[in-house]
C-alpha positions in Angstrom: -8.7 -12.3 19.0 -11.7 -10.7 17.4 -12.6 -7.1 17.4 -14.6 -5.9 20.4 -18.3 -5.2 19.9 -18.8 -1.9 18.0 -15.3 -1.8 16.6 -14.9 -1.3 12.9 -13.2 -3.7 10.6 -9.5 -3.8 10.0 -8.5 -4.9 6.5 -4.9 -5.2 5.3 -4.0 -5.1 1.6 -1.0 -7.2 0.6 0.6 -7.6 -2.8 3.7 -6.8 -4.8 4.5 -3.3 -5.9 2.5 -2.3 -9.0 -0.4 -4.7 -8.4 -2.8 -1.8 -7.7 -3.0 -1.8 -3.9 -3.0 2.0 -3.8 -5.7 2.5 -6.4 -8.0 -0.2 -5.0 -7.4 0.8 -1.3 -8.4 4.4 -1.9 -11.6 3.3 -3.7 -12.5 0.7 -1.0 -12.1 3.4 1.7 -13.9 6.1 -0.2 -16.9 3.9 -1.1 -17.2 2.3 2.3 -16.4 5.5 4.2 -13.4 3.9 5.8 -10.2 5.4 6.9 -7.3 4.7 4.5 -3.8 4.4 5.9 -0.7 4.1 3.8 2.7 4.5 5.3 3.7 7.0 2.6 0.8 9.3 3.5 1.4 8.9 7.2 5.1 9.8 6.8 4.3 12.9 4.7 1.7 14.1 7.2 4.0 13.6 10.2 6.8 15.5 8.4 4.5 18.4 7.4 3.1 18.6 11.0 6.5 18.3 12.6 5.3 15.7 15.1 7.9 14.0 17.3 7.7 10.8 15.2 7.9 13.0 12.1 11.1 14.6 13.3 12.5 11.2 14.1 11.6 9.9 10.7 13.2 13.0 9.0 16.5 12.3 10.8 16.7 8.9 9.2 15.6 10.1 5.8 18.0 12.9 5.7 20.8 10.5 6.6 19.7 8.3 3.7 18.6 5.5 5.9 15.3 3.5 6.0 12.8 4.7 8.6 12.8 1.8 11.2 9.8 -0.3 12.0 9.4 1.3 15.4 8.7 4.7 13.9 6.4 3.4 11.2 4.4 1.3 13.7 4.3 4.3 15.9 2.8 6.5 13.2 0.2 3.8 12.5 -0.6 3.5 16.2 -1.0 7.3 16.5 -3.5 7.4 13.6 -5.5 4.4 14.9 -5.7 6.0 18.3 -7.3 9.1 16.9 -9.7 7.1 14.7 -13.2 6.4 16.1 -13.4 2.8 17.2 -16.5 2.3 15.1 -14.8 3.3 11.9 -13.3 0.6 9.7 -9.8 1.0 8.3 -7.9 -0.3 5.3 -4.2 -0.6 5.8 -2.5 -0.2 2.3 0.8 -1.9 2.1 1.3 -2.3 5.8 2.6 -4.4 7.4 5.4 -5.4 5.1 7.3 -7.7 7.4 6.5 -10.3 10.1 8.0 -7.9 12.7 5.6 -5.1 11.6 2.7 -7.6 11.7 3.4 -8.6 15.2 3.8 -4.9 16.3 0.5 -4.1 14.5 -1.2 -6.9 16.5 0.0 -5.4 19.8 -1.1 -1.9 18.7 -4.6 -3.1 17.7 -5.0 -5.3 20.8 -4.5 -2.2 23.0 -7.6 -0.8 21.4 -9.6 -4.1 21.6 -9.1 -4.6 17.8 -7.5 -7.1 15.5 -6.9 -7.7 11.8 -10.2 -9.0 10.4 -9.2 -9.7 6.8 -6.0 -9.7 4.7 -6.6 -9.3 0.9 -3.7 -10.5 -1.2 -3.7 -8.9 -4.7 -1.8 -11.2 -7.0 -0.3 -11.0 -10.5 2.6 -12.7 -12.2 6.0 -11.0 -12.0 6.2 -10.4 -15.7 2.9 -8.6 -15.6 4.1 -6.4 -12.8 7.3 -5.6 -14.5 5.4 -4.6 -17.7 3.0 -2.4 -15.8 5.7 -0.5 -13.9 8.4 -0.3 -16.5 5.9 1.0 -19.0 5.2 4.1 -17.0 6.3 7.5 -18.4 5.8 10.7 -16.4 5.4 14.2 -17.5 7.0 17.1 -15.6 3.5 18.2 -14.7 2.8 14.9 -12.9 0.6 13.1 -15.5 1.6 9.4 -15.8 1.1 7.4 -19.0 1.8 3.7 -19.7 3.3 2.9 -23.1 1.5 -0.5 -23.1 -2.0 0.4 -21.6 -2.4 4.2 -21.7 0.1 5.7 -24.2 0.2 9.4 -25.2 -1.1 10.4 -28.6 2.4 11.4 -29.6 4.9 8.9 -28.5 7.3 10.3 -25.9 5.4 13.6 -25.3 2.7 14.7 -22.9 -0.7 15.2 -24.4 -1.4 18.2 -22.2 1.9 20.2 -22.3 3.9 18.7 -25.2 6.8 18.2 -22.9 9.1 15.2 -23.2 8.0 12.3 -21.0 10.4 10.9 -18.4 11.2 7.2 -17.7 12.0 7.4 -14.0 14.9 5.2 -12.6 12.4 3.6 -10.2 10.3 2.4 -13.1 13.1 0.7 -15.1 12.8 -3.1 -15.4 16.0 -3.8 -13.4 14.8 -1.6 -10.5 11.4 -3.2 -10.5 12.9 -6.7 -10.3 15.0 -5.6 -7.3 11.8 -4.3 -5.6 10.1 -7.6 -6.3 13.0 -9.5 -4.8 12.7 -7.5 -1.6 8.9 -8.2 -1.6 9.5 -11.9 -1.9 12.1 -11.9 0.9 10.3 -9.6 3.4 6.6 -9.6 2.7 5.7 -13.0 1.2 6.2 -14.7 4.6 3.2 -12.8 5.8 1.0 -14.8 3.4 1.6 -18.0 5.4 1.2 -16.2 8.7 -2.2 -14.8 7.8 -3.3 -18.0 6.1 -2.7 -19.9 9.3 -5.0 -17.4 11.1 -7.7 -18.0 8.5 -8.0 -14.3 7.5 -6.3 -14.3 4.1 -8.2 -14.0 0.9 -6.6 -14.0 -2.5 -7.7 -11.5 -5.2 -6.8 -11.8 -8.9 -5.1 -8.5 -9.7 -4.8 -9.0 -13.5 -8.3 -7.9 -14.6 -9.6 -4.5 -15.3 -9.8 -2.0 -12.5 -13.5 -2.4 -11.9 -13.3 -6.2 -12.0 -10.5 -6.2 -9.5 -12.3 -3.9 -7.2 -15.5 -6.0 -7.3 -13.4 -9.1 -6.3 -11.6 -7.1 -3.6 -14.8 -5.8 -2.1 -16.1 -9.3 -1.8 -12.9 -10.5 -0.3 -12.8 -7.7 2.3 -16.3 -8.4 3.5 
């Protein structure tokens, strides 16, 4: 299925954690005047607004459980329904599973739309581990990287002088677990979208501007 006449493009960004989907997705949306949808942002907005789906999501989160696919897909569907049909949209990190991809297909079909392009940002696992495990965060929110963007004084924030924190989520063993989940749950989408002829691969190892230039070409 192709998008109906007058419908904007629907672009999905895939790739492992730490490959730069968030940074590149925001830029692609800003410079193209597209809508940018990430599940994290959608969840935060729904929680803040106290919507029915937001309350449902909160019940799972407070119980320490993962928010189920049905709720996530519902949030995406709600947002797409309020988006003007002529506006293009970039989906950042969604879908993450085959089940989510199939649900997204159904949601888009109801609006006469479909996924036009899937851009897969790629980088070797060791590069990803180095990128994420090198992060250090200041209490004020500034993030450094000991390999690529270190503070002037090792271990301390340039702005406040406070000690930097190595978050548990950024430790190598945690990153490898996240990558294992990505391989198990999300990599199957690569074959799915390749079969449809909509997948394009983007080298995520270069500089931010080089990766963006390649992504913009792939998304066209």
